[in-house]
C-alpha positions in Angstrom: 81.9 136.9 61.1 82.2 133.1 60.8 85.3 131.5 62.2 86.6 128.9 59.3 89.0 126.3 59.3 90.5 125.4 55.9 92.2 121.9 54.6 94.7 122.4 52.3 95.3 126.2 52.2 98.4 126.3 50.7 97.1 124.2 47.6 95.8 126.1 44.5 91.8 125.8 45.1 92.8 126.7 49.0 94.7 129.3 48.7 92.3 131.5 46.7 89.4 130.5 49.2 91.6 131.8 51.8 92.1 135.2 50.1 88.8 135.4 49.7 87.5 134.8 53.2 89.9 137.0 54.3 89.0 139.6 52.0 85.2 139.3 53.5 86.6 139.5 57.1 86.4 136.1 58.2 88.3 134.2 61.1 90.8 131.9 59.7 92.6 128.8 60.8 94.4 126.7 58.6 95.7 123.2 58.8 99.0 123.2 56.7 102.3 120.7 56.9 105.5 122.0 57.9 106.6 121.9 54.6 103.9 124.3 52.7 105.0 127.3 51.0 103.1 130.1 53.4 103.7 132.4 50.7 99.7 133.3 50.1 98.7 132.6 53.7 101.4 134.7 55.5 99.8 138.0 54.9 96.3 137.2 55.4 97.2 136.7 59.2 95.6 133.4 59.6 95.8 131.0 62.2 97.9 128.2 61.3 97.7 124.4 62.9 100.5 122.2 61.8 100.3 118.7 60.6 98.5 116.0 58.7 95.4 115.2 57.9 95.9 111.8 58.6 96.7 112.5 62.5 93.2 112.4 64.2 94.7 114.6 67.2 95.8 117.3 65.2 92.9 117.2 62.9 90.8 117.3 66.3 92.8 120.5 67.7 92.3 122.2 64.6 88.5 121.6 63.9 87.7 123.0 67.8 85.5 126.2 68.0 85.0 126.2 64.2 81.8 127.5 63.1 82.8 125.9 59.0 85.2 123.8 57.9 86.3 123.6 54.1 88.0 120.3 53.6 90.4 120.9 50.5 93.0 118.9 51.2 93.8 115.7 49.1 96.0 113.7 47.0 95.6 113.5 43.1 97.8 111.0 42.1 100.3 108.5 44.0 103.0 105.4 43.7 100.4 103.2 45.6 96.7 103.6 45.7 96.6 103.1 49.4 98.5 106.2 49.6 95.3 108.1 48.3 93.3 106.3 50.0 95.2 107.3 53.5 94.8 111.3 52.5 91.6 110.6 50.9 89.3 108.6 52.3 90.7 108.4 56.2 91.6 112.1 56.3 88.1 112.9 55.0 86.9 110.5 58.1 89.2 112.2 60.6 87.9 115.6 59.6 84.3 114.7 59.8 84.2 112.6 63.1 86.4 115.7 64.7 83.1 117.8 63.6 81.2 115.2 65.0 82.6 115.8 68.7 82.2 119.1 68.7 79.2 120.0 70.9 78.5 122.3 68.3 79.4 120.7 65.3 80.5 123.1 62.4 79.0 123.0 58.6 81.1 120.9 56.6 82.0 121.5 52.8 83.9 118.5 51.6 85.0 119.9 48.3 85.5 115.9 46.3 85.6 115.4 42.3 83.7 115.1 39.7 85.7 112.0 39.2 83.8 110.9 42.4 81.0 110.6 40.4 82.0 109.0 37.1 81.6 109.6 33.4 78.4 109.8 31.9 77.3 108.1 28.1 78.3 110.5 25.8 75.8 112.7 24.8 74.4 113.0 27.8 74.9 115.1 31.1 75.6 113.7 34.4 73.2 115.0 37.2 73.5 115.1 40.6 70.4 112.5 41.1 72.8 109.9 38.9 74.1 106.4 41.0 77.9 107.0 41.7 80.3 104.9 39.2 84.2 106.0 39.3 86.7 104.3 37.2 90.1 105.7 38.4 91.7 104.8 41.6 91.7 109.0 42.3 87.5 108.7 41.6 86.9 105.7 43.6 89.2 107.0 47.0 87.4 110.8 46.3 84.3 108.8 46.5 85.3 106.6 49.5 86.0 110.3 51.1 82.4 111.1 50.6 81.2 107.8 52.2 83.4 108.7 55.0 81.7 112.1 55.7 78.5 110.6 55.2 78.6 108.5 58.0 78.4 111.6 60.0 76.0 113.6 58.4 73.4 112.9 60.9 75.5 114.8 63.4 77.5 117.1 61.0 75.3 119.1 58.5 77.6 118.0 55.6 77.8 119.4 51.7 79.5 117.7 49.3 80.6 120.0 46.1 82.3 118.2 43.3 84.4 120.4 41.2 85.2 119.5 37.6 88.5 120.6 36.2 89.6 123.9 37.8 91.7 126.5 36.4 93.0 129.9 36.9 95.6 131.9 38.5 98.4 130.1 39.7 97.2 126.9 38.4 100.4 124.7 37.7 98.5 121.4 36.5 96.1 123.0 33.6 99.3 125.5 32.9 100.8 123.3 30.1 98.1 123.0 27.9 98.2 127.1 27.7 101.7 126.7 27.3 102.1 124.5 24.7 99.6 126.1 22.4 100.9 129.2 22.9 104.1 128.5 22.5 104.4 125.3 19.7 100.9 125.6 18.6 100.4 122.1 19.5 97.9 120.7 21.5 97.2 117.2 22.8 94.2 115.3 22.4 94.1 111.8 23.5 92.1 108.8 21.6 90.2 110.0 18.3 86.8 110.5 20.1 88.1 112.6 23.0 85.1 113.3 25.9 83.5 116.4 27.0 85.0 117.8 30.0 83.5 120.1 32.8 85.4 123.0 33.7 85.7 125.6 36.4 87.3 128.7 37.0 88.8 128.9 40.4 86.9 132.2 41.3 83.8 130.7 40.4 84.4 127.7 42.5 85.1 129.5 45.6 81.6 131.8 44.8 79.9 128.2 44.9 82.1 126.7 48.0 81.2 129.8 49.9 77.1 129.6 48.8 77.2 125.8 49.6 78.0 126.8 53.2 75.2 129.7 53.6 72.8 128.2 51.3 73.5 124.8 50.4 71.3 121.8 51.1 72.7 119.1 53.8 73.1 115.5 52.8 70.8 113.4 54.4 71.7 110.3 55.5 68.4 109.0 56.6 66.0 110.2 53.5 68.7 110.7 50.8 70.2 108.1 48.4 74.1 107.7 49.4 76.3 109.4 47.0 73.7 111.4 45.1 70.9 114.0 45.3 70.5 116.1 48.3 73.6 117.9 49.3 75.9 117.4 46.1 76.6 119.9 43.8 78.7 119.6 40.8 81.2 122.5 40.4 81.0 123.4 37.0 80.2 125.6 34.1 77.5 125.2 31.9 79.7 124.6 28.7 81.3 121.1 27.9 84.2 121.3 25.1 86.0 117.9 24.4 89.8 118.7 24.8 90.1 119.5 20.5 87.3 122.0 21.0 89.2 123.4 23.8 92.5 124.0 21.9 90.5 125.5 19.0 88.9 127.9 21.8 92.4 128.7 23.5 94.7 129.3 19.9 92.3 132.0 19.0 92.8 133.1 22.5 96.9 133.0 23.2 97.7 133.8 19.5 97.5 136.9 17.1 97.4 134.4 14.2 94.8 132.2 15.3 96.7 129.1 14.3 96.9 125.4 16.3 97.3 122.2 15.6 95.4 119.3 17.3 97.5 116.1 17.7 95.7 113.5 18.3 97.3 110.1 20.2 95.7 107.0 19.4 94.4 105.4 22.4 96.8 102.4 22.2 99.7 104.9 22.1 98.4 107.1 24.8 98.1 104.0 26.7 101.6 103.1 26.5 102.8 106.4 27.3 100.9 106.5 30.5 102.2 103.0 31.3 106.1 104.0 30.4 105.8 107.4 32.2 103.7 105.5 35.5 106.6 103.1 35.3 109.5 105.7 35.2 108.1 107.6 38.0 107.7 104.5 40.1 111.7 103.7 39.1 112.7 107.8 40.4 110.2 107.0 43.6 108.3 110.1 42.6 104.2 110.7 41.6 103.2 111.9 38.0 100.2 113.7 36.8 100.0 111.9 33.4 99.9 107.6 34.4 97.4 104.7 33.6 94.8 106.3 36.0 94.3 110.0 34.0 94.6 108.0 30.5 91.4 106.3 31.9 89.7 109.2 33.0 90.7 110.5 29.3 89.1 107.7 27.7 85.8 108.2 29.0 82.8 108.4 27.5 81.8 112.0 28.8 82.7 114.2 32.2 79.6 116.3 31.6 77.7 117.1 34.1 75.0 119.7 35.5 74.7 122.9 36.4 70.9 122.9 37.8 71.5 122.2 41.0 74.0 125.4 41.7 71.7 127.5 39.6 68.4 126.4 41.4 69.4 125.9 45.1 72.6 128.1 45.4 71.3 130.7 42.6 74.7 130.2 41.2 75.5 131.8 37.6 79.2 132.6 36.8 80.5 136.2 36.2 82.0 135.6 32.8 81.9 132.8 30.0 84.3 129.8 29.6 86.0 132.2 26.7 86.4 134.9 28.5 87.9 132.9 31.8 90.3 131.3 29.7 91.1 134.7 28.2 91.7 136.0 31.7 93.8 133.0 33.2 96.1 133.2 29.8 96.4 137.0 30.6 97.9 136.3 34.2 100.2 133.9 33.0 101.9 136.2 30.7 101.7 139.0 33.2 103.5 136.7 35.8 106.4 135.5 33.0 104.9 132.2 32.9 104.5 132.1 29.1 105.5 134.5 26.1 
């Protein structure tokens, strides 16, 4: 069995990765913060290293002796852009640098985001060969993290996975979408021409990550083109609904009467709402998910990303279709009492 280090193991995706690896009999080491909840990791018997991803000495200690590093730690929103860069770029640099310092560098799988690749023209599907063109601060910071690990790819066998919107059991970020449709029949759609989106169930993403470890191609810093091509994979399913269509699917899955009302928020108003929520968050000194950065992403032409590489190179096919995965997630929320 292999020795795995997981950064971000106390997060939504990281917890599922840790459960899968422990179930498969691998040795786990997890880099966690002192304030992190260990409800998921505790029963797994993982070795814990306490500290921050931005602390080079802690990261180097955590990487020592590992066969594989799955780097999940990241920041999706922050009051200041520099905070996101510190974690998403500098943290990734620290991880890759620590891997490169080992006598036998481990396989490094960086979990990035489709935001690092950027959107695509309406009606098209982005492939791994397309040049990255991120449009949000989050996307730019995640692309900076990719660039950081590319700098060490000549010494560290590196694969980069860019997930879409990840949903599934224990996810709180996407839960309000389910809750609003189940309880009030209303789902919010920003703009009158919402983009197609790429989603993936967390169990399918975990499968892609583990296949990337054993079967994935590695980033080639010499022959490859930075940010695209060999060693890059989109972690998405092959269905691309827009937000309005997603709402229609969910209303039939979550409500016996099948009723639901899309509320289209005009573009100027959505920018106003995003700006106001960001201002309130700044005054309170807290970050918030709905901000100008996310509004900018919501008004992109399309976020449809190809599944060609994961199918051809990782031999991956999702276990269930999108509607089934959404139903499984809704059932979990109800079983746990998150919604009626």
